[in-house]
N, C-alpha and C positions, 0 to 999 in steps of 0.2 A: 629177491631174499636171499640173504647173504650165504654165502657157503663158510663152511665155519667146521673146525676138527674142535673136538671135545676132550679132553681127557677127567676122566673125578676121582675125585680121592676122596676115599670111603676108610671113617674113624674106627677102627676094630681093636681098639685097646682094650684093657679089660675093665674099663669104666662104663663101655658098651651092655653091661651085662647089668647096669639099673635101672631098674622099673617106677621110673618116674613119668618116664612115655612109655603107654601104652603100646603091648604088650612086655617091651622093652625098649633100651636105645638103638640098638642095632635092628632089630626089625624094624623100629617106625622109621628107621632112616635111611632102609633097605625097601620100605616104600615109597617114600620122597625120592630116590633115586630111581626107581622105577617108572613114575611119571617123568622126570627129566629126561631120561632115555627117549622114551614112547614122543616127549614135544619134540625133542631137537630132530629126529628122524624125519617125522611128520612134518618139519617146520617145510625140510628141503630133505626129498631120497638120498640124495649125496653126500650129505651132511656126514660126520665118521664120529665114533664116542670112543674110549677105550677106558679101563675098570684098573683102578688104582689101589693098593691097601696102605694105612696111612702106617698101621699099627705093624703088620710084618713085612711092610715092605715089597710086596709083589705086586708084579703087573700080571693082573687076571685075564686080561683083554686086549692084545692090543685094539690099535686103531680100525674100526670096520663098521658098517650102514647095516650088519644083522642084528638086530638089537637082543633077536633069541638068544646069541650067544654071551652077550654081555649078561642078561638078566638070569642065565644058568649057570656063569659064574659068581653074579652076585648070592644068588641063593645059598652058596655052600662058603661063603664066609664067617669065620669063628673067631669070636674073641683071643686076643693074645698080645700080649707086650703093651709098651706103651708108644703113644704118637709119638710120631718121628716127622714135624710138620714142615722144619726145614729142606731133612733131604727127602720126606715124598714132593714135595714141590718142584724140585730138581730134577726128579726124576721123571716128574711127569712134564717136565719143559725140554729135557732131553727125548723123550716120548715123540713129542709135537716137531722137534726138529727133522725126525726121521716121517713123515707123514708122506705120503704119495703125492697127492697135489699140491704143490708149492701154493698156489692160488687160494686157498683157502685160510680165512684170519682162525685164528687158535687162541682158542678157551681152556680155563683151569677153575672145573667148578669143585670146591675141598667142601667137606664136612667135620665139621670139629665139635664135637663132642666130649673131651677131654682136657684137662690146664696144659698150657702151653708152658713150655719150662724154658725153651729158648729164649736168647738176650734179646734184647729193642734191638741192640745195632745191627744184630745180626737181619734180622727182620726187616729192618727197613734197608739195607744194604740189599737182601735178593728184591724187594720190591722197585727199588732204581733199576735193577739187571732186568727184571721182568717186561719193567716201564721202555729199557731203552728197544727188546727186541720185540716189544710191541704184542705182548702175550695181556689179554683181558682174563683176570681171576673174578670170580664168586664163592663166596664165604655164607656156608650155614654156619651158624653159631648157636649152638642149642647144650642145654646140661651145663655146663660150669662157664655161664656166661659173666659171671660175678668175677673172673680170673682172667677169659679172655675178651671182655670186649674193649676195653679201650687200647691191646696190639693189636686186633685184627682190625680195629675202624681206622687207626695209623696207616696201617701196611695198606690199603685199601685207598685212604687219602693220596698216599705217596704213591701209588699205583696210577689213581685218576691225574694228579698234578691240579694245577689251578683250573682248568677247564677243560678235562677229562671228564667220562661219564658210563666209561667202557666197564668198569669194575662196579661191583657191589658188594651189599655185605646184609646179608636177613640175618638177623637177631633172634631166636624164639625163647620167652623166658615160661616158667612155669609159674601161674599165678593163677588169682582167682577166677580171673572171668577172660574168656576167649578173645583177646584183640589182639592186631597186630600192628606193633610198633607204628607211629604214625609217620615219624622222622627215617626210617627205614628206605631206600634207595629203590625205585622198580622195575629188579632185572627181567620185567616181561616184556618190555617195550625194548630190551636189548635183543630180542629176534629170537623169540619161543613163540611166536606166535597165540592163537587164542589157546591151545592146550598150555600156553605158559602161566595160564591163571592159574593153574595147581603147582608150581613150582615146587613147592616147599608143604605137606604135609605132617606135620607130627601130632601125634596123640597125647594129650596130658592128663592124668588119671585121676579123676574126681567121682566119687562114689556116688551114685544115683544120677548122671549123668551120661550121655552118649558122647561117645570120643573128641576132642577138641581138633577141628580142620582149621590150619593158619593157611593163610593163603595171602600171596601180592600179585597187587594188581585187581581188588575186589573192585565191581561195577555193580551199582543198580540194589545197595545195601544188603547187599547177601551177608556181610558180618554182622549188620545191625538185628539182622531176622535172626542169627543162626544163634546171638546174646542172647536175642528175647526168649529164645526156645529153650536155654540153658536157665533162664531166670525164672522159666516159668516151673520147669520142671523142679528146681530147686525149690520155690515158693509151695510145689504139692506137700513140703514136709511138714509145714508151718502149720497148714490149716487144711482139714478135713475135706476131702472132694467130693463128698454124697452132701455136704451141704449144698452144695452149689444145682447136686442133680436134684432135687427135690420141686426145682423152680422151673420146673416146665423148660426145659431147656429143649429150643428148636434144631437138630442136629442141622438141619436144612439149610439153617441160615449162616451156620458158620461156613470157613474158609477151611480146605484141605489140612492146612498146616494149625490151626484150632482142633480141629478134630482128633489128628494124631497127637498134638499136645494134651488135649483132653483126656484121650486112652492110655500115656503114659502116665497123666499123673492116677488115674484111677488103678494101671497096676501098680506105682511107687505107693501108693498108700492103703494098697487092700480094700479097696473100696467094696469086691463080692460080699466080705465077711459083713460091710456093715450094711451095705442095704439090706430094705426090708422087704419081706419075703410079700407077695404078690398073696391079694387076699382072694380066696376060693368064691365064687360064684355060686349061689343057691338057683333052680331052676322055678 
């Protein structure tokens, strides 16, 4: 397993107060960072992780293999200021230069949920510098995807060059379905191990449905099953569930997921009020 030192850059600008991701962008982001930290240290106990904020530009935790310290600092973050994309990356790069183990590979993971106002030329110049120093960068682009996707994609393309695959970008869009972009690179195979299949977990607000889990590197049709369950829940608002319950449904013939979906439909449609009362039998 590859030894790696990673600096995680968290977006804590005022945009993180928005509630388009459940419950807020900031809390959804913290959930994803939690998974990344655990997957990195579980992949190799000697891996180290640091935490940096892009809004206040504070190094909350230096490189360490004790996840508890990182997570303790993570949950103390509050929204403030504007995102400082270029300055934050430069600070992260400096932190990696001072890592104790020089044989560790270096990586920066950046969460971006605010508009990036930096000039395109400055972004490309920084990407070339990181490429020269062999620093890989993974970017989670969410919230302000219309403004940032092109800039961030070009940034990662410059880092990778013609044949490089060490840097990745994952764009999490808010939409009517729970879909992972089909052309997004797979950061899981870059060294996150089996825990990295939950590399990103951002929740989309949608009335009447469970939070949406967005993952990279899905296997076994998990995404299809999740989308199917969501569609089943949405359909419950269109047709009364009680009509299907009168057809002698044999619950033993249903799978566990089908039983759960049926129970959720009953709850959402208020089946208890619609079901006929049982007739009293006379002796």
